[in-house]
C-alpha positions in Angstrom: -11.7 35.0 -25.0 -13.3 36.5 -27.9 -14.8 33.0 -29.2 -16.6 32.5 -26.0 -20.5 32.1 -25.9 -23.3 30.9 -27.7 -23.5 31.2 -31.9 -26.5 30.6 -34.1 -25.2 29.1 -37.3 -27.1 30.8 -39.8 -25.8 29.7 -43.3 -24.2 26.4 -44.3 -22.2 25.8 -47.6 -23.6 22.3 -47.7 -26.6 22.2 -46.1 -29.6 24.1 -46.2 -31.8 25.7 -43.0 -34.4 22.7 -43.2 -31.7 20.1 -42.3 -29.3 22.6 -40.2 -31.9 23.6 -37.7 -34.0 20.0 -38.1 -33.9 19.5 -34.2 -32.8 22.8 -32.5 -31.5 26.0 -33.8 -27.9 25.2 -34.9 -25.1 26.8 -32.9 -21.5 26.1 -31.5 -21.0 27.1 -27.7 -17.3 27.7 -26.9 -16.4 28.2 -23.5 -13.4 30.2 -22.0 -10.9 27.6 -22.3 -11.7 27.0 -26.3 -13.9 23.8 -25.3 -17.6 23.7 -26.2 -20.7 22.0 -27.9 -22.0 21.9 -31.3 -25.2 20.7 -33.1 -26.8 21.1 -36.7 -29.2 18.9 -38.5 -28.5 15.3 -36.5 -24.7 16.0 -35.8 -23.7 16.8 -32.3 -20.6 16.6 -30.6 -18.1 17.8 -27.6 -15.4 20.5 -29.0 -11.6 20.7 -28.2 -9.9 24.1 -29.3 -7.0 26.2 -29.1 -6.4 29.9 -30.4 -4.1 29.5 -33.4 -2.6 32.8 -35.7 -2.0 32.9 -39.4 -1.4 35.8 -41.5 -5.4 36.4 -41.3 -5.0 36.9 -37.7 -6.6 34.3 -34.5 -8.7 31.5 -35.1 -10.3 29.0 -33.0 -8.8 25.1 -34.3 -10.8 22.6 -33.0 -11.3 18.8 -33.1 -14.9 17.4 -32.0 -16.5 14.0 -31.5 -20.3 12.9 -30.9 -22.8 11.4 -33.4 -24.2 11.5 -36.5 -27.6 10.4 -36.3 -27.0 7.0 -34.7 -23.4 6.7 -35.4 -20.5 8.0 -33.8 -19.0 10.9 -35.5 -16.1 13.0 -35.1 -14.2 15.5 -37.0 -12.5 18.7 -37.1 -13.0 22.7 -38.1 -12.1 25.9 -37.5 -13.9 29.8 -36.5 -12.6 33.1 -37.3 -14.3 36.4 -35.8 -15.6 38.6 -39.0 -16.7 41.3 -36.3 -17.7 41.0 -32.8 -21.0 39.4 -33.3 -20.5 37.1 -36.8 -18.2 34.1 -37.0 -17.3 32.2 -40.1 -16.0 28.6 -39.9 -15.7 25.1 -41.0 -16.7 21.8 -39.6 -15.3 19.0 -40.9 -16.8 15.4 -40.6 -14.0 12.5 -40.7 -14.4 10.4 -43.7 -17.4 12.5 -44.2 -18.5 16.0 -45.9 -17.3 19.1 -44.6 -19.4 22.9 -44.4 -18.0 26.7 -44.4 -21.1 28.2 -42.4 -21.8 31.4 -40.8 -22.4 32.1 -37.1 -24.6 35.3 -34.9 -23.6 35.8 -31.7 -26.9 34.6 -29.9 
């Protein structure tokens, strides 16, 4: 799967680098089945995704469950390859914020 691997989040539309890299280098990790993990700032989660196709090509749409600081959190998002080593996407926190982001292959 072309989305497989560890991707370091390098830019987020709604949060600055000081926040999204607060605890660890912000990342999304995807396995060969479209599942994985994410962490940025104080948000962590387990991803469950599937490949879909639209007029722009393939993307990985996903839901996630985890935590935001000490509270349970969940949400959704999507990933699309800009090139072999760059992802663009969006992460949404259910009932909260969302952000577009860029990530580079680790």
